[in-house]
Backbone of each chain as nested JSON, in Angstrom:
{
  "chains": [
    {"id": "A", "residues": [
      {"number": 1, "name": "MET", "atoms": {"N": [148.292, -35.242, 7.209], "CA": [148.053, -35.433, 8.473], "C": [147.552, -34.268, 9.408]}},
      {"number": 2, "name": "PRO", "atoms": {"N": [146.26, -34.226, 10.035], "CA": [145.982, -33.203, 10.981], "C": [147.252, -32.088, 11.943]}},
      {"number": 3, "name": "ILE", "atoms": {"N": [146.427, -30.968, 12.409], "CA": [146.818, -30.486, 13.214], "C": [145.945, -29.829, 14.286]}},
      {"number": 4, "name": "THR", "atoms": {"N": [146.647, -30.112, 15.921], "CA": [145.857, -30.089, 16.595], "C": [145.627, -27.988, 17.424]}},
      {"number": 5, "name": "LYS", "atoms": {"N": [144.565, -28.137, 17.943], "CA": [144.577, -26.557, 18.131], "C": [145.839, -26.282, 19.184]}},
      {"number": 6, "name": "ASN", "atoms": {"N": [146.521, -26.991, 19.595], "CA": [147.35, -26.45, 20.739], "C": [148.107, -25.947, 19.615]}},
      {"number": 7, "name": "ASP", "atoms": {"N": [149.053, -27.101, 18.616], "CA": [150.107, -26.91, 18.031], "C": [150.258, -25.715, 17.263]}},
      {"number": 8, "name": "ILE", "atoms": {"N": [148.714, -24.63, 16.87], "CA": [148.605, -23.778, 16.516], "C": [148.65, -22.61, 16.761]}},
      {"number": 9, "name": "SER", "atoms": {"N": [147.78, -22.943, 18.279], "CA": [147.801, -21.595, 19.642], "C": [149.443, -21.958, 19.78]}},
      {"number": 10, "name": "THR", "atoms": {"N": [149.918, -22.683, 20.158], "CA": [151.347, -22.295, 20.362], "C": [152.465, -21.605, 19.693]}},
      {"number": 11, "name": "MET", "atoms": {"N": [151.851, -22.034, 17.9], "CA": [152.785, -21.268, 16.806], "C": [152.595, -19.733, 17.12]}},
      {"number": 12, "name": "ILE", "atoms": {"N": [151.337, -20.109, 17.553], "CA": [150.527, -18.175, 17.319], "C": [151.051, -17.287, 18.499]}},
      {"number": 13, "name": "MET", "atoms": {"N": [151.147, -18.143, 19.639], "CA": [151.779, -17.074, 20.878], "C": [153.181, -17.045, 20.589]}},
      {"number": 14, "name": "SER", "atoms": {"N": [153.909, -18.222, 20.377], "CA": [155.047, -17.95, 20.446], "C": [156.001, -16.91, 19.077]}},
      {"number": 15, "name": "ALA", "atoms": {"N": [155.102, -16.866, 18.298], "CA": [156.012, -15.431, 17.218], "C": [154.376, -13.891, 17.721]}},
      {"number": 16, "name": "PHE", "atoms": {"N": [153.119, -14.49, 18.333], "CA": [153.327, -13.025, 18.535], "C": [152.277, -13.292, 19.794]}},
      {"number": 17, "name": "PRO", "atoms": {"N": [154.002, -12.922, 21.026], "CA": [153.562, -12.982, 22.451], "C": [152.528, -12.01, 23.175]}},
      {"number": 18, "name": "ASP", "atoms": {"N": [152.4, -10.764, 22.618], "CA": [151.401, -10.356, 23.214], "C": [150.066, -9.888, 22.732]}},
      {"number": 19, "name": "ALA", "atoms": {"N": [149.696, -11.299, 21.868], "CA": [148.572, -11.494, 21.275], "C": [147.474, -11.546, 22.388]}},
      {"number": 20, "name": "THR", "atoms": {"N": [146.199, -11.669, 21.641], "CA": [144.687, -11.692, 22.153], "C": [144.066, -12.766, 20.782]}},
      {"number": 21, "name": "LEU", "atoms": {"N": [144.353, -14.35, 21.747], "CA": [144.396, -15.102, 20.309], "C": [142.531, -15.437, 20.655]}},
      {"number": 22, "name": "GLU", "atoms": {"N": [141.206, -15.959, 19.867], "CA": [140.723, -16.393, 19.968], "C": [140.408, -17.461, 18.718]}},
      {"number": 23, "name": "LEU", "atoms": {"N": [140.535, -19.139, 19.208], "CA": [141.385, -20.302, 18.473], "C": [139.549, -21.055, 18.284]}},
      {"number": 24, "name": "LYS", "atoms": {"N": [139.211, -21.117, 17.059], "CA": [138.008, -22.18, 17.054], "C": [138.258, -23.449, 16.481]}},
      {"number": 25, "name": "ASP", "atoms": {"N": [138.036, -24.846, 16.87], "CA": [138.383, -26.291, 15.882], "C": [136.827, -25.528, 15.893]}},
      {"number": 26, "name": "ILE", "atoms": {"N": [136.347, -24.883, 14.188], "CA": [135.008, -24.745, 13.676], "C": [134.181, -25.803, 13.286]}},
      {"number": 27, "name": "ALA", "atoms": {"N": [134.946, -27.253, 12.596], "CA": [134.468, -28.038, 12.218], "C": [134.449, -29.364, 13.613]}},
      {"number": 28, "name": "GLY", "atoms": {"N": [134.879, -28.993, 14.267], "CA": [135.27, -30.569, 15.268], "C": [136.088, -31.425, 14.961]}},
      {"number": 29, "name": "ASP", "atoms": {"N": [136.987, -31.053, 13.627], "CA": [137.385, -32.573, 13.135], "C": [139.361, -31.906, 12.756]}},
      {"number": 30, "name": "ASN", "atoms": {"N": [139.801, -31.323, 13.709], "CA": [140.864, -31.03, 13.556], "C": [141.511, -30.259, 12.097]}},
      {"number": 31, "name": "ASN", "atoms": {"N": [140.952, -29.395, 11.784], "CA": [141.1, -29.309, 9.587], "C": [140.292, -27.727, 8.889]}},
      {"number": 32, "name": "HIS", "atoms": {"N": [139.399, -27.556, 10.354], "CA": [139.072, -26.228, 10.48], "C": [139.552, -25.678, 10.97]}},
      {"number": 33, "name": "TYR", "atoms": {"N": [139.65, -24.541, 11.001], "CA": [139.964, -23.47, 12.443], "C": [139.429, -22.291, 11.632]}},
      {"number": 34, "name": "SER", "atoms": {"N": [138.641, -21.7, 13.016], "CA": [138.958, -19.969, 12.795], "C": [139.879, -19.388, 13.995]}},
      {"number": 35, "name": "ALA", "atoms": {"N": [140.689, -18.438, 13.65], "CA": [141.69, -17.412, 14.439], "C": [141.026, -16.124, 14.245]}},
      {"number": 36, "name": "LYS", "atoms": {"N": [141.046, -14.894, 15.329], "CA": [141.129, -13.757, 15.59], "C": [142.242, -13.649, 16.377]}},
      {"number": 37, "name": "ILE", "atoms": {"N": [143.02, -12.745, 15.875], "CA": [144.026, -12.223, 16.628], "C": [144.51, -11.125, 16.515]}},
      {"number": 38, "name": "VAL", "atoms": {"N": [144.303, -10.366, 17.865], "CA": [144.703, -8.542, 18.424], "C": [146.042, -8.649, 18.834]}},
      {"number": 39, "name": "SER", "atoms": {"N": [147.116, -7.913, 17.78], "CA": [148.415, -7.445, 18.803], "C": [148.844, -6.156, 18.281]}},
      {"number": 40, "name": "LYS", "atoms": {"N": [149.683, -5.781, 18.529], "CA": [150.399, -4.771, 18.445], "C": [151.364, -4.462, 17.178]}},
      {"number": 41, "name": "THR", "atoms": {"N": [151.807, -5.904, 17.315], "CA": [152.871, -6.091, 15.889], "C": [152.017, -5.932, 14.456]}},
      {"number": 42, "name": "PHE", "atoms": {"N": [151.195, -6.067, 14.591], "CA": [150.013, -5.797, 13.416], "C": [150.122, -4.183, 13.316]}},
      {"number": 43, "name": "ASN", "atoms": {"N": [149.796, -3.155, 14.001], "CA": [149.859, -2.045, 14.055], "C": [150.771, -1.282, 12.619]}},
      {"number": 44, "name": "GLY", "atoms": {"N": [149.208, -0.641, 11.554], "CA": [150.351, -0.162, 11.099], "C": [150.749, -0.817, 9.626]}},
      {"number": 45, "name": "LYS", "atoms": {"N": [150.575, -2.136, 10.088], "CA": [150.898, -2.921, 8.648], "C": [149.475, -2.989, 7.655]}},
      {"number": 46, "name": "SER", "atoms": {"N": [149.437, -3.454, 6.332], "CA": [148.521, -3.549, 5.714], "C": [147.607, -5.148, 6.018]}},
      {"number": 47, "name": "LYS", "atoms": {"N": [146.55, -5.459, 5.733], "CA": [146.061, -6.919, 6.313], "C": [146.828, -7.888, 5.483]}},
      {"number": 48, "name": "VAL", "atoms": {"N": [146.867, -7.754, 4.541], "CA": [147.907, -8.501, 3.578], "C": [149.182, -9.161, 4.426]}},
      {"number": 49, "name": "GLU", "atoms": {"N": [149.901, -7.725, 4.888], "CA": [150.882, -7.732, 5.547], "C": [150.68, -8.903, 6.51]}},
      {"number": 50, "name": "GLN", "atoms": {"N": [149.489, -8.254, 7.551], "CA": [149.258, -8.873, 8.61], "C": [148.994, -10.278, 8.458]}},
      {"number": 51, "name": "HIS", "atoms": {"N": [148.28, -10.933, 7.793], "CA": [147.987, -11.998, 7.355], "C": [149.353, -12.807, 7.133]}},
      {"number": 52, "name": "LYS", "atoms": {"N": [149.738, -12.541, 6.273], "CA": [151.221, -12.901, 5.748], "C": [152.039, -12.842, 6.812]}},
      {"number": 53, "name": "MET", "atoms": {"N": [152.423, -12.412, 8.447], "CA": [153.083, -12.652, 9.553], "C": [152.728, -13.624, 10.065]}},
      {"number": 54, "name": "VAL", "atoms": {"N": [151.022, -13.688, 9.762], "CA": [150.422, -15.322, 10.49], "C": [150.554, -16.437, 10.323]}},
      {"number": 55, "name": "TYR", "atoms": {"N": [150.938, -16.14, 8.853], "CA": [150.944, -17.314, 7.788], "C": [152.323, -17.539, 8.024]}},
      {"number": 56, "name": "ARG", "atoms": {"N": [153.401, -17.068, 8.377], "CA": [155.087, -16.908, 8.452], "C": [155.135, -18.24, 10.047]}},
      {"number": 57, "name": "ALA", "atoms": {"N": [154.173, -17.144, 10.762], "CA": [153.914, -17.632, 12.001], "C": [153.543, -19.338, 12.167]}},
      {"number": 58, "name": "LEU", "atoms": {"N": [153.156, -20.037, 11.076], "CA": [152.401, -21.22, 10.828], "C": [153.366, -22.298, 9.951]}},
      {"number": 59, "name": "LYS", "atoms": {"N": [154.646, -21.26, 9.934], "CA": [155.839, -22.457, 9.619], "C": [155.734, -23.004, 8.563]}},
      {"number": 60, "name": "GLY", "atoms": {"N": [155.164, -22.532, 7.086], "CA": [154.642, -23.373, 6.018], "C": [154.003, -23.983, 6.173]}},
      {"number": 61, "name": "LYS", "atoms": {"N": [152.937, -24.557, 7.341], "CA": [152.251, -25.286, 7.354], "C": [150.85, -24.977, 6.518]}},
      {"number": 62, "name": "MET", "atoms": {"N": [150.314, -23.696, 6.635], "CA": [149.079, -22.929, 5.741], "C": [149.641, -23.733, 4.703]}},
      {"number": 63, "name": "GLY", "atoms": {"N": [147.774, -24.031, 3.871], "CA": [147.815, -25.126, 2.724], "C": [147.986, -25.885, 2.785]}},
      {"number": 64, "name": "ASN", "atoms": {"N": [149.156, -26.596, 3.464], "CA": [149.302, -28.038, 3.342], "C": [148.444, -28.832, 4.79]}},
      {"number": 65, "name": "GLU", "atoms": {"N": [148.941, -29.225, 5.449], "CA": [148.44, -29.135, 7.286], "C": [147.405, -29.405, 7.634]}},
      {"number": 66, "name": "LEU", "atoms": {"N": [147.446, -27.285, 7.705], "CA": [146.53, -26.961, 8.014], "C": [145.881, -26.439, 6.992]}},
      {"number": 67, "name": "HIS", "atoms": {"N": [144.771, -27.001, 5.993], "CA": [143.789, -26.766, 5.038], "C": [142.758, -25.087, 4.899]}},
      {"number": 68, "name": "ALA", "atoms": {"N": [142.281, -25.172, 6.419], "CA": [141.523, -24.083, 5.923], "C": [141.345, -23.379, 8.216]}},
      {"number": 69, "name": "LEU", "atoms": {"N": [141.788, -22.233, 7.612], "CA": [142.007, -20.863, 9.147], "C": [141.68, -19.851, 8.69]}},
      {"number": 70, "name": "ALA", "atoms": {"N": [139.954, -20.016, 8.835], "CA": [140.078, -18.676, 8.785], "C": [140.442, -17.462, 9.128]}},
      {"number": 71, "name": "LEU", "atoms": {"N": [140.741, -16.683, 8.915], "CA": [141.564, -15.382, 9.806], "C": [141.522, -13.737, 9.567]}},
      {"number": 72, "name": "THR", "atoms": {"N": [141.025, -13.431, 11.2], "CA": [140.305, -12.361, 11.36], "C": [142.259, -11.798, 11.805]}},
      {"number": 73, "name": "THR", "atoms": {"N": [142.774, -10.212, 12.131], "CA": [143.785, -9.588, 12.195], "C": [143.205, -8.644, 12.672]}},
      {"number": 74, "name": "GLU", "atoms": {"N": [143.729, -7.852, 14.355], "CA": [143.412, -6.24, 13.899], "C": [144.619, -6.415, 14.886]}},
      {"number": 75, "name": "GLU", "atoms": {"N": [144.669, -4.632, 15.128], "CA": [145.187, -3.955, 15.91], "C": [145.168, -3.79, 16.74]}},
      {"number": 76, "name": "GLU", "atoms": {"N": [145.773, -3.454, 17.574], "CA": [145.498, -3.167, 19.056], "C": [145.945, -2.251, 19.455]}}
    ]},
    {"id": "B", "residues": [
      {"number": 1, "name": "MET", "atoms": {"N": [163.244, -13.66, -14.132], "CA": [161.919, -14.746, -13.921], "C": [161.651, -16.091, -14.674]}},
      {"number": 2, "name": "SER", "atoms": {"N": [161.124, -16.84, -13.959], "CA": [160.898, -18.281, -14.593], "C": [159.801, -17.911, -15.926]}},
      {"number": 3, "name": "GLU", "atoms": {"N": [159.744, -19.222, -17.253], "CA": [158.304, -18.737, -18.014], "C": [157.011, -19.027, -17.09]}},
      {"number": 4, "name": "ILE", "atoms": {"N": [157.095, -19.544, -16.024], "CA": [155.816, -19.414, -15.225], "C": [155.367, -18.141, -15.11]}},
      {"number": 5, "name": "ASN", "atoms": {"N": [156.741, -17.611, -14.251], "CA": [156.64, -16.23, -13.675], "C": [156.144, -15.278, -14.56]}},
      {"number": 6, "name": "LYS", "atoms": {"N": [156.802, -15.829, -15.448], "CA": [156.66, -14.374, -16.676], "C": [155.029, -14.955, -17.25]}},
      {"number": 7, "name": "LYS", "atoms": {"N": [153.842, -15.764, -17.512], "CA": [152.611, -16.153, -17.535], "C": [151.442, -15.581, -16.643]}},
      {"number": 8, "name": "ILE", "atoms": {"N": [151.942, -15.854, -15.356], "CA": [151.546, -15.723, -14.552], "C": [151.615, -13.66, -14.428]}},
      {"number": 9, "name": "LYS", "atoms": {"N": [152.066, -12.991, -14.576], "CA": [152.44, -11.574, -14.671], "C": [151.292, -11.507, -15.577]}},
      {"number": 10, "name": "GLU", "atoms": {"N": [151.926, -12.151, -17.047], "CA": [150.986, -11.424, -18.1], "C": [149.541, -11.846, -17.834]}},
      {"number": 11, "name": "ILE", "atoms": {"N": [148.562, -12.704, -17.155], "CA": [147.451, -13.262, -17.102], "C": [147.081, -11.553, -15.919]}},
      {"number": 12, "name": "ILE", "atoms": {"N": [148.04, -11.903, -15.17], "CA": [147.27, -9.928, -13.962], "C": [147.375, -8.933, -14.642]}},
      {"number": 13, "name": "ASP", "atoms": {"N": [148.45, -8.725, -15.239], "CA": [148.607, -7.783, -16.168], "C": [147.671, -7.79, -17.154]}},
      {"number": 14, "name": "SER", "atoms": {"N": [147.496, -8.721, -17.509], "CA": [146.08, -8.424, -18.773], "C": [144.94, -8.607, -18.963]}},
      {"number": 15, "name": "ASN", "atoms": {"N": [144.48, -8.761, -17.125], "CA": [143.086, -8.342, -16.785], "C": [143.004, -7.697, -15.352]}},
      {"number": 16, "name": "GLU", "atoms": {"N": [141.644, -6.652, -15.358], "CA": [142.568, -5.846, -14.457], "C": [141.874, -6.381, -12.786]}},
      {"number": 17, "name": "VAL", "atoms": {"N": [140.633, -7.367, -13.442], "CA": [140.413, -8.252, -11.883], "C": [140.434, -9.4, -12.536]}},
      {"number": 18, "name": "VAL", "atoms": {"N": [141.481, -10.212, -11.657], "CA": [141.627, -11.904, -11.814], "C": [141.226, -12.151, -10.657]}},
      {"number": 19, "name": "LEU", "atoms": {"N": [140.723, -13.531, -10.55], "CA": [141.058, -14.495, -9.79], "C": [141.593, -15.723, -10.064]}},
      {"number": 20, "name": "PHE", "atoms": {"N": [141.957, -16.145, -9.075], "CA": [143.066, -17.321, -9.327], "C": [141.623, -18.104, -7.995]}},
      {"number": 21, "name": "MET", "atoms": {"N": [141.756, -18.995, -9.083], "CA": [140.152, -19.871, -8.429], "C": [140.441, -21.584, -7.728]}},
      {"number": 22, "name": "LYS", "atoms": {"N": [139.694, -22.362, -7.55], "CA": [139.292, -24.045, -7.493], "C": [138.296, -23.816, -8.301]}},
      {"number": 23, "name": "GLY", "atoms": {"N": [138.255, -24.2, -9.56], "CA": [136.924, -24.222, -10.646], "C": [137.3, -23.488, -10.808]}},
      {"number": 24, "name": "THR", "atoms": {"N": [135.399, -23.003, -11.747], "CA": [135.072, -21.348, -12.353], "C": [134.335, -21.012, -11.776]}},
      {"number": 25, "name": "PRO", "atoms": {"N": [134.031, -19.615, -12.188], "CA": [132.922, -19.213, -11.405], "C": [131.817, -19.832, -11.388]}},
      {"number": 26, "name": "ASP", "atoms": {"N": [131.494, -20.541, -12.618], "CA": [130.254, -20.694, -12.767], "C": [130.262, -22.325, -12.143]}},
      {"number": 27, "name": "ALA", "atoms": {"N": [131.223, -22.733, -11.682], "CA": [130.943, -24.357, -10.803], "C": [132.659, -23.915, -10.196]}},
      {"number": 28, "name": "PRO", "atoms": {"N": [132.186, -23.408, -8.946], "CA": [133.606, -23.296, -8.151], "C": [133.495, -24.941, -7.328]}},
      {"number": 29, "name": "GLN", "atoms": {"N": [134.708, -25.5, -7.22], "CA": [135.302, -26.405, -6.8], "C": [135.874, -26.414, -5.346]}},
      {"number": 30, "name": "CYS", "atoms": {"N": [135.408, -25.552, -4.879], "CA": [135.864, -24.914, -3.077], "C": [135.108, -24.211, -2.962]}},
      {"number": 31, "name": "GLY", "atoms": {"N": [134.634, -23.658, -1.3], "CA": [134.301, -23.036, -0.788], "C": [134.164, -21.322, -0.815]}},
      {"number": 32, "name": "PHE", "atoms": {"N": [135.882, -21.758, -0.197], "CA": [136.183, -20.246, -0.241], "C": [136.657, -19.909, -1.865]}},
      {"number": 33, "name": "SER", "atoms": {"N": [136.754, -20.408, -2.567], "CA": [136.673, -19.576, -4.067], "C": [135.179, -19.575, -4.023]}},
      {"number": 34, "name": "MET", "atoms": {"N": [134.688, -19.906, -3.677], "CA": [132.889, -20.282, -4.094], "C": [132.876, -18.096, -3.867]}},
      {"number": 35, "name": "ALA", "atoms": {"N": [133.31, -18.289, -1.927], "CA": [132.723, -16.979, -1.632], "C": [133.684, -15.915, -2.237]}},
      {"number": 36, "name": "VAL", "atoms": {"N": [134.083, -16.038, -2.691], "CA": [135.187, -14.873, -3.057], "C": [134.27, -14.317, -4.738]}},
      {"number": 37, "name": "SER", "atoms": {"N": [133.959, -15.758, -5.386], "CA": [133.327, -15.527, -6.973], "C": [132.003, -14.659, -6.303]}},
      {"number": 38, "name": "ASN", "atoms": {"N": [131.524, -15.471, -5.735], "CA": [129.956, -14.659, -5.276], "C": [129.965, -13.205, -4.797]}},
      {"number": 39, "name": "ILE", "atoms": {"N": [131.272, -12.245, -4.33], "CA": [130.88, -11.434, -3.891], "C": [131.238, -10.685, -5.115]}},
      {"number": 40, "name": "LEU", "atoms": {"N": [132.141, -11.469, -5.718], "CA": [132.617, -10.733, -7.596], "C": [131.28, -9.86, -8.409]}},
      {"number": 41, "name": "LYS", "atoms": {"N": [130.725, -11.362, -8.519], "CA": [129.381, -11.38, -9.304], "C": [128.169, -10.269, -8.925]}},
      {"number": 42, "name": "HIS", "atoms": {"N": [127.991, -10.44, -7.135], "CA": [127.4, -9.929, -6.501], "C": [127.652, -8.478, -6.778]}},
      {"number": 43, "name": "LEU", "atoms": {"N": [128.623, -7.664, -6.561], "CA": [129.026, -6.651, -7.224], "C": [129.39, -6.17, -8.317]}},
      {"number": 44, "name": "ASN", "atoms": {"N": [129.285, -7.025, -9.3], "CA": [128.475, -6.935, -10.857], "C": [129.963, -6.351, -11.679]}},
      {"number": 45, "name": "VAL", "atoms": {"N": [131.223, -6.853, -11.472], "CA": [132.479, -6.767, -11.476], "C": [132.693, -7.921, -12.623]}},
      {"number": 46, "name": "LYS", "atoms": {"N": [133.192, -6.976, -14.01], "CA": [133.753, -8.177, -14.9], "C": [135.01, -8.924, -13.688]}},
      {"number": 47, "name": "PHE", "atoms": {"N": [135.41, -9.75, -14.382], "CA": [136.936, -10.221, -13.559], "C": [136.875, -11.909, -14.4]}},
      {"number": 48, "name": "GLU", "atoms": {"N": [137.991, -12.151, -14.161], "CA": [138.552, -13.821, -15.198], "C": [138.644, -14.164, -14.036]}},
      {"number": 49, "name": "GLY", "atoms": {"N": [138.536, -15.67, -14.068], "CA": [138.973, -16.812, -13.686], "C": [139.588, -17.344, -14.009]}},
      {"number": 50, "name": "VAL", "atoms": {"N": [140.541, -17.354, -13.456], "CA": [141.559, -18.037, -13.702], "C": [141.712, -20.281, -12.85]}},
      {"number": 51, "name": "ASP", "atoms": {"N": [141.214, -21.208, -13.544], "CA": [141.611, -22.133, -12.788], "C": [142.518, -22.759, -12.478]}},
      {"number": 52, "name": "VAL", "atoms": {"N": [142.888, -22.989, -11.169], "CA": [144.067, -23.962, -10.994], "C": [144.413, -24.974, -10.48]}},
      {"number": 53, "name": "LEU", "atoms": {"N": [143.241, -25.631, -10.752], "CA": [143.081, -27.43, -10.847], "C": [143.115, -27.267, -12.241]}},
      {"number": 54, "name": "LYS", "atoms": {"N": [142.926, -27.142, -13.238], "CA": [143.147, -27.319, -14.617], "C": [145.135, -27.403, -14.807]}},
      {"number": 55, "name": "ASN", "atoms": {"N": [145.765, -25.978, -14.425], "CA": [146.746, -26.46, -14.427], "C": [147.593, -26.527, -13.179]}},
      {"number": 56, "name": "ASN", "atoms": {"N": [148.497, -27.157, -12.922], "CA": [149.41, -27.91, -11.604], "C": [150.143, -26.557, -10.973]}},
      {"number": 57, "name": "GLU", "atoms": {"N": [151.229, -26.227, -12.669], "CA": [152.093, -25.221, -12.246], "C": [151.898, -23.803, -11.679]}},
      {"number": 58, "name": "ILE", "atoms": {"N": [150.68, -23.187, -12.212], "CA": [150.178, -22.269, -11.956], "C": [150.032, -22.302, -10.579]}},
      {"number": 59, "name": "ARG", "atoms": {"N": [149.348, -23.342, -9.812], "CA": [148.625, -23.521, -8.614], "C": [149.801, -23.563, -7.268]}},
      {"number": 60, "name": "GLN", "atoms": {"N": [150.722, -23.888, -8.047], "CA": [152.379, -23.684, -7.209], "C": [152.286, -22.642, -7.199]}},
      {"number": 61, "name": "ALA", "atoms": {"N": [152.855, -22.387, -8.227], "CA": [153.718, -20.642, -8.818], "C": [152.626, -19.492, -8.067]}},
      {"number": 62, "name": "ILE", "atoms": {"N": [151.664, -19.267, -8.797], "CA": [150.976, -18.404, -7.929], "C": [151.262, -17.834, -6.244]}},
      {"number": 63, "name": "LYS", "atoms": {"N": [151.478, -19.499, -5.836], "CA": [151.657, -19.083, -4.338], "C": [153.066, -18.326, -3.561]}},
      {"number": 64, "name": "ASP", "atoms": {"N": [153.328, -19.041, -4.794], "CA": [155.693, -18.43, -4.281], "C": [155.741, -17.154, -5.125]}},
      {"number": 65, "name": "TYR", "atoms": {"N": [154.475, -17.044, -6.177], "CA": [154.782, -15.67, -6.718], "C": [154.08, -14.556, -5.782]}},
      {"number": 66, "name": "THR", "atoms": {"N": [153.7, -14.306, -4.641], "CA": [152.903, -13.465, -4.043], "C": [153.299, -13.749, -2.442]}},
      {"number": 67, "name": "ASP", "atoms": {"N": [153.777, -14.509, -2.395], "CA": [154.066, -15.566, -0.485], "C": [152.937, -15.333, 0.048]}},
      {"number": 68, "name": "TRP", "atoms": {"N": [151.997, -15.852, -1.049], "CA": [150.385, -16.568, -0.018], "C": [150.52, -18.068, -0.536]}},
      {"number": 69, "name": "PRO", "atoms": {"N": [149.666, -18.662, 0.71], "CA": [149.822, -19.624, 0.283], "C": [148.593, -20.788, 0.281]}},
      {"number": 70, "name": "THR", "atoms": {"N": [147.498, -20.15, -0.033], "CA": [146.463, -20.514, -0.28], "C": [145.617, -19.957, -1.769]}},
      {"number": 71, "name": "ILE", "atoms": {"N": [144.898, -20.374, -1.917], "CA": [144.295, -20.326, -3.053], "C": [142.729, -20.21, -2.493]}},
      {"number": 72, "name": "PRO", "atoms": {"N": [141.759, -19.363, -3.002], "CA": [141.693, -18.402, -3.717], "C": [142.751, -17.129, -3.92]}},
      {"number": 73, "name": "GLN", "atoms": {"N": [142.937, -16.222, -4.527], "CA": [143.58, -15.114, -4.385], "C": [143.119, -13.848, -5.286]}},
      {"number": 74, "name": "LEU", "atoms": {"N": [143.379, -12.55, -5.407], "CA": [142.729, -11.996, -6.249], "C": [143.413, -10.891, -6.429]}},
      {"number": 75, "name": "TYR", "atoms": {"N": [143.408, -10.85, -7.359], "CA": [144.561, -9.55, -8.049], "C": [143.487, -8.138, -8.7]}},
      {"number": 76, "name": "ILE", "atoms": {"N": [143.852, -6.799, -8.253], "CA": [142.947, -5.85, -8.65], "C": [144.143, -5.142, -9.582]}},
      {"number": 77, "name": "LYS", "atoms": {"N": [143.946, -4.878, -11.28], "CA": [144.961, -3.513, -11.687], "C": [146.16, -4.234, -10.88]}},
      {"number": 78, "name": "GLY", "atoms": {"N": [146.654, -5.388, -11.134], "CA": [148.011, -5.925, -11.026], "C": [148.625, -5.968, -9.33]}},
      {"number": 79, "name": "GLU", "atoms": {"N": [147.547, -5.817, -8.886], "CA": [147.834, -5.96, -7.263], "C": [147.087, -6.404, -6.464]}},
      {"number": 80, "name": "PHE", "atoms": {"N": [147.779, -7.617, -5.783], "CA": [147.44, -8.314, -4.675], "C": [146.506, -7.447, -3.701]}},
      {"number": 81, "name": "VAL", "atoms": {"N": [145.106, -8.356, -3.852], "CA": [144.129, -7.679, -2.415], "C": [143.617, -8.414, -1.809]}},
      {"number": 82, "name": "GLY", "atoms": {"N": [144.092, -10.007, -1.63], "CA": [143.863, -10.828, -0.171], "C": [143.53, -12.194, -1.024]}},
      {"number": 83, "name": "GLY", "atoms": {"N": [143.23, -13.12, 0.95], "CA": [142.644, -14.012, 0.511], "C": [140.686, -14.069, 0.354]}},
      {"number": 84, "name": "CYS", "atoms": {"N": [140.411, -15.072, 0.708], "CA": [139.227, -15.419, 1.252], "C": [138.509, -14.054, 2.293]}},
      {"number": 85, "name": "ASP", "atoms": {"N": [139.497, -14.257, 2.953], "CA": [139.253, -13.446, 4.293], "C": [139.635, -12.072, 4.259]}},
      {"number": 86, "name": "ILE", "atoms": {"N": [140.133, -11.623, 3.445], "CA": [140.443, -10.016, 3.376], "C": [139.51, -9.977, 2.678]}},
      {"number": 87, "name": "VAL", "atoms": {"N": [139.267, -10.458, 1.637], "CA": [138.004, -10.114, 0.653], "C": [136.607, -10.0, 1.036]}},
      {"number": 88, "name": "LYS", "atoms": {"N": [136.903, -11.168, 2.618], "CA": [135.129, -11.381, 3.029], "C": [135.28, -9.582, 3.736]}},
      {"number": 89, "name": "GLU", "atoms": {"N": [136.106, -9.638, 4.692], "CA": [136.452, -8.743, 5.193], "C": [135.822, -6.947, 4.624]}},
      {"number": 90, "name": "MET", "atoms": {"N": [136.516, -7.271, 3.382], "CA": [136.496, -6.181, 2.84], "C": [135.014, -5.873, 1.925]}},
      {"number": 91, "name": "PHE", "atoms": {"N": [134.65, -6.718, 1.738], "CA": [133.515, -6.422, 1.254], "C": [132.54, -6.227, 2.359]}},
      {"number": 92, "name": "GLU", "atoms": {"N": [132.321, -6.819, 3.219], "CA": [131.245, -6.819, 4.682], "C": [131.515, -4.978, 4.894]}},
      {"number": 93, "name": "LYS", "atoms": {"N": [132.408, -4.318, 4.415], "CA": [132.853, -2.761, 5.209], "C": [132.785, -2.455, 4.411]}},
      {"number": 94, "name": "GLY", "atoms": {"N": [132.42, -2.502, 2.692], "CA": [132.38, -1.561, 1.914], "C": [133.497, -1.239, 1.366]}},
      {"number": 95, "name": "GLU", "atoms": {"N": [134.633, -1.476, 2.106], "CA": [135.763, -1.472, 1.497], "C": [136.503, -1.699, -0.27]}},
      {"number": 96, "name": "LEU", "atoms": {"N": [136.344, -2.917, -0.623], "CA": [136.241, -3.565, -1.83], "C": [135.461, -2.568, -2.286]}},
      {"number": 97, "name": "LYS", "atoms": {"N": [134.443, -2.326, -2.608], "CA": [133.16, -1.373, -3.129], "C": [134.183, -0.194, -3.838]}},
      {"number": 98, "name": "ASN", "atoms": {"N": [134.913, 0.227, -2.691], "CA": [135.364, 1.554, -2.554], "C": [136.705, 1.721, -3.538]}},
      {"number": 99, "name": "LEU", "atoms": {"N": [137.196, 0.125, -3.639], "CA": [138.532, 0.473, -4.274], "C": [138.267, 0.086, -5.64]}},
      {"number": 100, "name": "LEU", "atoms": {"N": [137.492, -0.66, -5.903], "CA": [136.233, -0.839, -7.183], "C": [135.764, 0.443, -7.938]}},
      {"number": 101, "name": "LYS", "atoms": {"N": [135.225, 1.565, -6.795], "CA": [135.144, 2.633, -8.199], "C": [136.392, 3.456, -7.726]}},
      {"number": 102, "name": "ASN", "atoms": {"N": [136.931, 3.594, -6.295], "CA": [138.408, 4.102, -7.267], "C": [139.246, 3.932, -8.056]}},
      {"number": 103, "name": "LYS", "atoms": {"N": [139.446, 2.489, -8.878], "CA": [139.875, 2.133, -9.814], "C": [139.403, 2.324, -10.855]}},
      {"number": 104, "name": "SER", "atoms": {"N": [137.957, 3.071, -10.703], "CA": [137.209, 3.14, -12.102], "C": [136.974, 1.798, -12.596]}},
      {"number": 105, "name": "LEU", "atoms": {"N": [136.56, 0.604, -12.08], "CA": [136.014, -0.377, -12.382], "C": [134.194, -1.135, -11.837]}},
      {"number": 106, "name": "LEU", "atoms": {"N": [133.948, 0.454, -10.881], "CA": [132.515, -0.058, -10.864], "C": [132.208, 1.702, -10.786]}},
      {"number": 107, "name": "SER", "atoms": {"N": [130.924, 1.588, -11.232], "CA": [130.643, 3.521, -11.624], "C": [129.421, 4.2, -10.275]}}
    ]}
  ]
}
């Protein structure tokens, strides 16, 4: 089942309340998204750890309902 | 450690550069796997491609092994480097080349 842009945005913003989020439905199919997330909570962490934090925020949906999310994370 | 995790560890330990991917380096079955495979080819680094579509047990187990939900996954000298987004970003910034040089995998 596809996942809406709103769902993703809600999950990310509740996990990273300070974040600046740029979320795009890149194929217009509720299935391929790109997200750029800038947050202080990433500070000092490796990219792998930063991306894991985002995947955790998506509560197991990544790789399942959510097929593709091109992810960029940045420290603030 | 379960049998499948032992097998994964053995693959990662016995190959300096391993890419768990969908399809093979010559015939990738997914755009993300192709992107990473092409980056490694472009850098001219020797790598082992493990096709998870040929082994469903590894396909699931590799995600749990590293706590990473997606394929492809790149390992260099036993260490998880990242998935497609991280590898692409590292490549664009020249960091991947530096990492491979530091590990004496590129001259």
